C-alpha positions as a LaTeX table, in Angstrom:
\begin{tabular}{lrrr}
\hline
Residue & $x$ (\AA) & $y$ (\AA) & $z$ (\AA) \\
\hline
Met1 & $-15.99$ & $-7.40$ & $-21.61$ \\
Ser2 & $-14.30$ & $-7.37$ & $-18.65$ \\
Thr3 & $-10.06$ & $-7.84$ & $-18.77$ \\
Met4 & $-7.58$ & $-8.85$ & $-16.19$ \\
Met5 & $-6.48$ & $-5.13$ & $-16.82$ \\
Asp6 & $-9.61$ & $-3.83$ & $-15.40$ \\
Gly7 & $-9.51$ & $-5.54$ & $-12.56$ \\
Glu8 & $-5.97$ & $-4.45$ & $-11.95$ \\
Asp9 & $-6.54$ & $-0.77$ & $-12.38$ \\
Phe10 & $-9.85$ & $-1.13$ & $-10.30$ \\
Arg11 & $-7.58$ & $-2.88$ & $-7.61$ \\
Ile12 & $-5.58$ & 0.54 & $-8.08$ \\
Arg13 & $-8.01$ & 2.90 & $-7.56$ \\
Glu14 & $-9.62$ & 1.18 & $-5.00$ \\
Ala15 & $-5.94$ & 1.05 & $-2.83$ \\
Ile16 & $-5.38$ & 4.48 & $-3.39$ \\
Arg17 & $-9.06$ & 5.13 & $-2.40$ \\
Ile18 & $-8.61$ & 3.20 & 0.65 \\
Phe19 & $-5.03$ & 4.96 & 1.55 \\
Gln20 & $-7.25$ & 8.32 & 1.23 \\
Glu21 & $-9.53$ & 7.33 & 4.08 \\
Lys22 & $-6.84$ & 5.81 & 6.14 \\
Pro23 & $-5.96$ & 8.25 & 9.03 \\
Lys24 & $-2.32$ & 9.93 & 8.57 \\
Gln25 & $-0.09$ & 8.78 & 11.10 \\
Pro26 & 2.98 & 10.95 & 12.72 \\
Ser27 & 6.46 & 10.73 & 11.19 \\
Phe28 & 8.33 & 9.07 & 13.64 \\
Ala29 & 11.47 & 7.02 & 14.02 \\
Cys30 & 10.51 & 2.71 & 13.00 \\
Ala31 & 11.29 & 0.83 & 16.21 \\
Cys32 & 9.09 & $-2.13$ & 14.95 \\
Leu33 & 10.20 & $-5.69$ & 15.47 \\
Gly34 & 8.40 & $-7.23$ & 12.16 \\
Pro35 & 5.69 & $-8.00$ & 11.16 \\
Ser36 & 2.41 & $-8.38$ & 12.73 \\
Gln37 & $-0.51$ & $-10.51$ & 11.53 \\
Gly38 & 0.84 & $-12.11$ & 8.29 \\
Glu39 & 1.45 & $-8.02$ & 6.97 \\
Pro40 & 5.03 & $-8.09$ & 5.08 \\
Glu41 & 6.29 & $-5.40$ & 6.68 \\
Cys42 & 6.47 & $-3.82$ & 10.14 \\
Pro43 & 3.33 & $-1.31$ & 11.21 \\
Cys44 & 5.57 & 1.31 & 10.15 \\
Arg45 & 6.39 & 0.47 & 6.89 \\
Met46 & 2.70 & $-0.68$ & 6.65 \\
Ala47 & 1.28 & 2.78 & 6.39 \\
Asn48 & 1.85 & 3.39 & 2.50 \\
Ile49 & 0.96 & $-0.26$ & 1.58 \\
Val50 & $-2.54$ & $-1.22$ & 1.53 \\
Lys51 & $-4.14$ & $-4.52$ & 0.73 \\
Val52 & $-7.26$ & $-5.42$ & $-2.25$ \\
Asp53 & $-7.97$ & $-8.46$ & $-3.22$ \\
Asp54 & $-5.71$ & $-10.40$ & $-1.12$ \\
Ile55 & $-2.95$ & $-8.49$ & $-2.99$ \\
Tyr56 & $-0.65$ & $-5.95$ & $-1.36$ \\
Tyr57 & 0.03 & $-2.55$ & $-2.96$ \\
Glu58 & 1.76 & 0.44 & $-2.22$ \\
Val59 & 0.87 & 3.51 & $-2.80$ \\
Ser60 & 3.35 & 6.47 & $-3.08$ \\
Gly61 & 3.08 & 10.17 & $-3.84$ \\
Asn62 & 0.77 & 13.52 & $-2.25$ \\
Glu63 & $-2.81$ & 14.96 & $-2.44$ \\
Ser64 & $-1.57$ & 17.76 & $-4.64$ \\
Ser65 & 0.97 & 15.84 & $-7.03$ \\
Gly66 & $-1.60$ & 12.85 & $-7.20$ \\
Leu67 & $-1.80$ & 9.52 & $-5.65$ \\
Thr68 & $-0.14$ & 5.95 & $-7.35$ \\
Ala69 & $-0.34$ & 2.56 & $-6.94$ \\
Arg70 & 1.56 & $-0.07$ & $-7.80$ \\
Arg71 & 1.51 & $-4.25$ & $-6.41$ \\
Tyr72 & 3.74 & $-4.37$ & $-3.63$ \\
Gln73 & 7.32 & $-6.26$ & $-3.80$ \\
Lys74 & 9.79 & $-6.61$ & $-1.20$ \\
Ser75 & 13.21 & $-5.34$ & $-1.86$ \\
Phe76 & 15.35 & $-8.54$ & $-0.35$ \\
Pro77 & 18.65 & $-6.92$ & 1.11 \\
Arg78 & 21.65 & $-8.50$ & $-1.10$ \\
\hline
\end{tabular}
């Protein structure tokens, strides 16, 4: 029997898998003008954000200590 949490767990694992397969980008200062192609962040910030089933996940951590992913929630300046 499948539950909604099973789907969320699958999407999190899939987000980590996709992130691991992406080519690593060098670090540099962001000079982007903003989000493109309907993405929630500029191309530089999208390096750690992965879309799975129309849901964005932010991947954090590193290969040696383990990667985690959580639903991406844009923080707005106050």
